[in-house]
Structure formats: C-alpha cells, structure tokens
N, C-alpha and C positions, 0 to 999 in steps of 0.2 A: 482485108484486114489481116489476114494471115501473112501476107507479104510484108506488111509494115512491122509485124512482130518479129520477124526473122532478123531485123536490123539491130535488135537489142541483145545485149549480152546478159548472161545469167549473173546473178549477184550471190556471193557467198559471204556469210558473216561468221567471224570467229571471235570468241571472247575469252578473256582470262580473268579469273577471280583471284584476288589476293586478300588474305586475311592477316592483319597485323594487330595483335592485341595492344591496346593502348595502356591498359593496366592489368598486370598479371598477378596482382595480390602480393607483390614483393617476394614471391616464391623463388624467383631467379636470384635475387640478391641474397636471400637466405641460403640457397644452395651454394653460392659462391663463397659466402662466409664460412659455411660448414666445411667446404672443400679446403679452404685456406687453413682452417683450424686443424683438420685432419693431416694436412701436409706438415704443419708445424709440429704436431704431435709425433709424426713419423720422424722428422728431423731430430727432435729431442731424443726419441728412442734410439735412433742410430748413434747419436753422440754418446749416450749412456752405454750402449753396447760396446762402442770403440774404447771408451775409458775403462769399462769393466774388463775387457780383454787385455788391455795394456796393463792394468793392475795385476791381473792373474799372471801375465807373462813376467812382470817384475818380481812378483812373489815367488814364482817357480825358479827364477834365476837366483834369487836370494837364498831360497831353500837349498838349491843345488850347491851353491858356493859354501853355505854353512855345513852341509853334509860332507863336502869334500874336505873342508878344514878339519872337521871332527875326525874324519877317517885318517887324515895325515897325522893329527895329534895322537890318536889311539895307536897308530902304527909306530910312532916315535916312542910312546910309552911302552909298548910291547918290546921294542928293541932295547930300551933302557932296562926293562925288567929282566930280559934275557942276560944282559951284560952283568947286572947285579947278581943274578942267580949263578952265573959262571964264576964270578969273583968269590961268591960265598962258597961255592963247592971247592974251589981251589984253596981258599983260606982254611976250610975245615977239612 
C-alpha cells in the first residue's frame, strides 16, 4: 500500500477572500460632495483674493499718481510764490 501512495502528488489549496461592500451607507457619496464643495469654496476664495490684490494694486497706483500730481502742483505754487515775492521785493 505504501508503494501505491507514492504515485500520488500532494495537493495544496490557496484561497483569496474579497470583501466588496454592496451598500456603504452613502458615506462615499457624501464625502465626494463635501470634497467638491470644499474645492469650490477654495476656488471662490482664490478668486476673491486675486480680485482684492488687483484692487489694492489699482488703488496704490491711483494714490501714487495723485500724490505725484499734488507734489508737482505744490512745487509750481512754490515757484510762483517765489516769483511773486521777488517782484514784490523789487517793486518796494
């Protein structure tokens, strides 16, 4: 009988277990919706930041131009006042 058993080969069994949830309570759908909402909020925040920075830049440029114009005007007024003073000193 031992001679007959040597003709057979050993058998090995391997198995794989796979778990796929059929219903996950809609938590995945909710997480996706939440992520999309967060993404949109971030996009809106970025646009607001860009617009705010552009507005600040435009305001700074306008303020600079106004200050430069005021400086030039005051310089012209000072030169005119000096000329008037010189004429007044010559006249009297």
